C-alpha positions in Angstrom: 98.9 78.7 120.3 101.1 81.7 120.2 102.3 82.5 116.7 105.4 84.2 118.1 106.7 80.8 119.4 106.6 79.3 115.9 109.5 79.7 113.4 108.4 82.2 110.8 108.3 80.9 107.2 109.1 82.6 103.9 106.1 83.4 101.8 106.9 80.5 99.5 107.2 78.0 102.4 104.0 79.4 103.9 102.2 78.8 100.7 103.5 75.2 100.5 102.6 74.7 104.2 99.0 75.8 103.5 98.7 73.7 100.4 99.9 70.6 102.3 97.5 71.1 105.2 94.6 71.4 102.7 95.5 68.4 100.6 92.8 65.8 99.9 94.4 63.6 97.4 94.3 60.4 99.5 90.7 59.7 100.9 91.8 56.5 102.6 94.5 58.4 104.6 92.3 61.4 105.4 89.5 59.1 106.7 92.0 57.2 108.8 93.5 60.4 110.3 90.1 61.9 111.0 88.9 58.7 112.6 91.8 58.6 114.9 91.2 62.2 115.8 87.6 61.4 116.7 88.2 58.3 118.8 91.6 59.4 120.2 93.9 57.5 122.6 92.8 57.4 126.2 95.7 59.5 127.4 94.8 62.3 124.9 91.0 62.3 125.3 91.0 66.0 126.4 93.0 67.1 123.3 91.9 68.2 119.9 93.8 66.2 117.3 95.3 67.9 114.2 94.0 65.0 112.0 95.1 66.6 108.7 98.2 66.4 106.5 101.3 67.5 108.4 103.7 70.0 106.7 107.4 70.1 107.3 108.9 72.5 109.7 112.3 73.9 110.7 114.8 76.5 109.7 114.0 78.0 106.3 117.8 78.4 105.8 118.4 74.8 106.6 121.5 73.0 105.3 120.3 69.6 106.4 117.0 68.0 105.4 115.7 65.3 107.7 113.3 63.1 105.9 111.0 60.6 107.7 108.2 58.2 106.6 104.9 59.7 107.8 103.2 61.3 110.8 102.6 59.0 113.8 98.9 58.3 114.4 99.0 59.7 117.9 102.1 61.8 117.4 102.2 64.3 114.5 98.6 63.4 113.6 97.7 64.7 117.0 100.1 67.6 117.3 100.4 68.8 113.7 104.2 68.8 113.8 106.7 66.1 112.6 108.1 63.8 115.4 106.2 65.8 118.0 104.5 64.0 120.9 105.7 60.5 120.2 108.5 58.1 121.0 110.4 58.7 117.8 110.6 62.4 118.6 111.5 61.7 122.3 114.5 59.7 120.9 115.5 62.2 118.2 115.1 65.7 119.6 117.6 65.3 122.5 120.2 64.2 120.0 119.5 67.1 117.7 119.6 69.5 120.7 122.9 68.0 121.8 124.3 68.7 118.3 123.1 72.2 118.2 120.3 71.5 115.6 117.4 72.0 117.9 116.7 74.7 120.5 115.5 72.3 123.2 115.6 68.5 123.8 111.8 68.0 123.8 109.0 68.3 121.2 105.6 68.0 122.8 103.2 70.3 120.9 103.2 73.1 118.3 104.1 76.3 120.0 106.2 74.7 122.7 109.2 76.8 121.8 111.1 74.2 119.8 113.0 75.6 116.9 115.4 73.9 114.5 118.7 75.3 113.5 120.2 74.5 110.1 117.7 71.7 109.7 114.3 71.1 108.2 112.1 68.0 109.0 109.7 66.6 106.4 108.2 63.2 105.4 107.5 61.4 102.2 103.9 60.9 103.3 102.0 63.7 105.1 99.1 61.7 106.6 99.4 58.9 109.1 98.9 55.6 107.2 97.3 52.5 108.8 100.0 50.2 110.1 102.7 52.8 109.1 102.3 51.4 105.6 101.3 53.9 102.9 100.2 52.5 99.5 102.6 53.2 96.6 100.0 55.5 95.0 99.7 57.5 98.2 103.5 58.0 98.2 103.3 59.2 94.7 100.4 61.5 95.5 102.6 63.1 98.2 105.7 63.4 96.0 104.9 66.9 94.8 104.8 68.2 98.4 108.3 67.0 99.0 109.5 68.3 95.7 108.0 71.8 96.5 109.7 71.9 99.9 113.1 70.8 98.5 112.9 73.4 95.8 112.1 76.1 98.4 115.0 75.0 100.7 117.8 76.2 98.4 120.6 76.0 101.0 120.2 72.3 101.8 123.4 70.3 101.2 122.8 67.1 103.1 119.7 64.9 103.2 119.3 62.4 106.1 116.7 59.7 105.4 115.2 58.0 108.4 114.4 54.5 107.2 114.1 52.8 103.8 110.7 54.2 102.7 112.1 57.8 103.2 115.3 56.7 101.4 113.3 55.3 98.4 111.0 58.4 98.4 114.0 60.7 98.0 115.5 58.5 95.3 112.2 58.7 93.5 112.4 62.5 93.7 115.9 62.5 92.2 114.7 60.3 89.3 111.7 62.5 88.7 113.9 65.6 88.6 116.4 64.0 86.3 119.2 64.3 88.8 120.0 60.7 88.3 119.2 58.1 85.7 118.7 55.0 87.9 118.6 54.2 91.5 120.1 50.7 91.5 123.5 52.0 92.7 121.9 53.4 95.8 121.1 50.9 98.5 119.6 51.6 101.9 121.8 50.7 104.9 122.3 52.4 108.3 125.2 54.8 108.0 125.2 54.7 104.2 126.6 57.8 102.5 126.3 58.8 98.9 127.5 61.8 96.9 124.8 62.5 94.4 125.3 63.7 90.8 124.2 67.3 91.8 126.8 67.3 94.7 124.2 66.7 97.4 125.1 64.3 100.2 122.7 61.5 101.0 122.9 59.8 104.4 120.7 57.0 105.7 119.8 55.8 109.2 117.3 53.3 110.6 114.1 55.1 111.5 114.0 56.2 115.2 110.7 54.3 115.8 110.1 52.5 119.1 110.3 49.2 117.2 114.0 50.0 116.4 115.0 51.9 119.5 113.4 49.6 122.1 115.0 46.5 120.4 118.4 48.0 120.2 118.5 47.9 116.4 119.1 51.7 116.6 120.8 53.2 119.6 121.8 56.7 120.6 125.5 56.5 119.5 124.5 55.1 116.1 122.0 57.9 115.5 124.4 60.6 116.8 127.2 59.4 114.5 125.0 59.9 111.4 124.1 63.5 112.4 127.7 64.4 113.4 128.5 63.4 109.8 125.6 65.4 108.5 126.9 68.5 110.3 130.4 68.0 109.0 129.2 67.5 105.4 126.9 70.6 105.7 129.9 72.7 106.6 128.6 73.4 110.2 131.1 73.7 113.0 130.9 70.8 115.5 
């Protein structure tokens, strides 16, 4: 991989990146990720899986934080970059590219030239969980990684949560930081928009998983509308 093709990180974000990659707080998840990396999917038998915790990536001066659930077993767990090399990314990146938030419409592997503009992508859990269902304690174990990244991304004004687990994970961060006293007033729904006590904007969308996009629960116009709103709220010209 050519380092020149990867967006440079600030020293603080690089430190967070390295800490996440080396995290060993959840033995169940690490064993699962490493096991997948050893057995592999038939289509990827000639590839070396990342099989470690996956850090966030994007523009260090991001104004939009895109928050997902966790790495895909044969997506980010294989490639080492969020929403890269799987169906969710194949749905999302063309839309981000169309809206000027990504340099190209495809995300296939680290070092493929993809760069984000005004956006940062992270997840509430950094290891692929069995059945896409992390345990509550595993979500809590990962919470400091998210908090560290958010603190380092000082220009973020809009948070877009992809799915309910990401939404709940961000609310847990707000509670932990004392930004809000209770989360009962914030309910997940596609297209939901909340102005938080600290002035941040919180948007929600269904997760762009194949389960949602193949069934029509989430389609391109629905997803695009959320990110058009995110751009507007972030003060970015459309």
